[in-house]
C-alpha positions in Angstrom: 64.9 -5.3 -24.5 61.8 -5.5 -22.3 61.9 -6.5 -18.6 59.5 -7.1 -16.0 59.6 -5.4 -12.6 57.4 -6.1 -9.6 56.1 -3.0 -7.7 56.9 -3.0 -4.0 55.4 -0.7 -1.6 52.8 2.2 -2.0 54.8 5.1 -3.3 52.9 5.0 -6.5 49.7 4.2 -5.4 46.8 4.5 -6.5 48.3 4.3 -9.9 50.6 1.3 -9.2 49.9 -0.8 -6.3 52.0 -3.3 -4.1 52.1 -6.5 -6.0 51.6 -5.1 -9.7 54.1 -5.5 -12.2 55.4 -3.1 -14.9 57.0 -3.8 -18.0 59.9 -1.5 -18.9 61.8 -0.8 -22.2 65.5 -0.8 -21.4 66.2 0.7 -24.9 64.0 3.9 -24.7 64.5 6.8 -27.1 63.4 9.6 -25.0 62.4 10.3 -21.4 59.8 13.1 -21.0 58.2 14.8 -18.1 55.4 12.7 -17.0 57.0 9.4 -18.0 57.3 6.7 -15.4 60.8 5.3 -15.1 62.7 2.6 -13.1 65.8 3.9 -11.6 68.7 2.5 -9.5 69.1 5.1 -7.0 72.3 5.3 -5.0 70.7 5.3 -1.6 67.2 3.8 -2.1 68.1 1.1 -4.8 65.4 0.3 -7.5 62.5 2.6 -7.6 59.6 3.4 -9.9 58.9 7.1 -10.1 57.4 9.7 -12.3 59.6 12.1 -14.0 58.6 15.7 -12.7 61.5 17.8 -14.2 64.5 17.3 -16.6 67.3 19.7 -16.2 69.7 21.0 -19.0 72.3 18.4 -18.3 69.6 15.5 -18.6 69.3 14.8 -14.8 65.9 13.8 -13.7 63.8 15.2 -10.7 61.5 12.3 -9.8 58.4 12.1 -7.5 56.0 9.4 -6.1 52.2 9.6 -6.3 51.7 8.9 -2.8 52.2 11.0 0.4 54.2 8.0 1.7 56.7 8.1 -1.1 60.4 9.3 -0.6 60.4 13.0 -1.2 62.1 14.4 -4.3 64.3 16.5 -2.1 65.7 13.3 -0.4 66.2 11.5 -3.8 67.8 14.6 -5.3 68.6 14.9 -9.1 69.1 11.5 -10.6 71.6 11.2 -13.4 70.2 9.7 -16.6 72.6 6.9 -16.5 70.9 5.5 -13.3 67.6 4.9 -15.6 67.0 1.2 -15.8 64.1 1.7 -18.3 60.8 3.4 -19.1 57.6 2.0 -18.0 55.5 0.9 -21.0 52.7 -0.8 -19.2 51.3 -2.2 -16.1 50.0 -5.7 -15.2 47.6 -5.4 -12.3 48.0 -7.6 -9.4 45.1 -10.3 -9.0 42.5 -8.9 -6.7 42.1 -10.5 -3.4 
């Protein structure tokens, strides 16, 4: 199943900008380092981040692409069960 998620904030800029949309696949087959994912973080709620590492139990170490992003150390390892979907493409917001 596909879902559309609106990008809010600048943590993934310049790749994803505030107001863009991403289409996610909720039934992904595999997550790899480098993939963009949407997670439901226990503290920060819904976040779009890049997978930086995957440990042996399948938990993810995520990062943003902007210096204003929440630091990976603050997020900690994210259990795979918290993944809402893998980003499959982006729809750019209309330029002003």
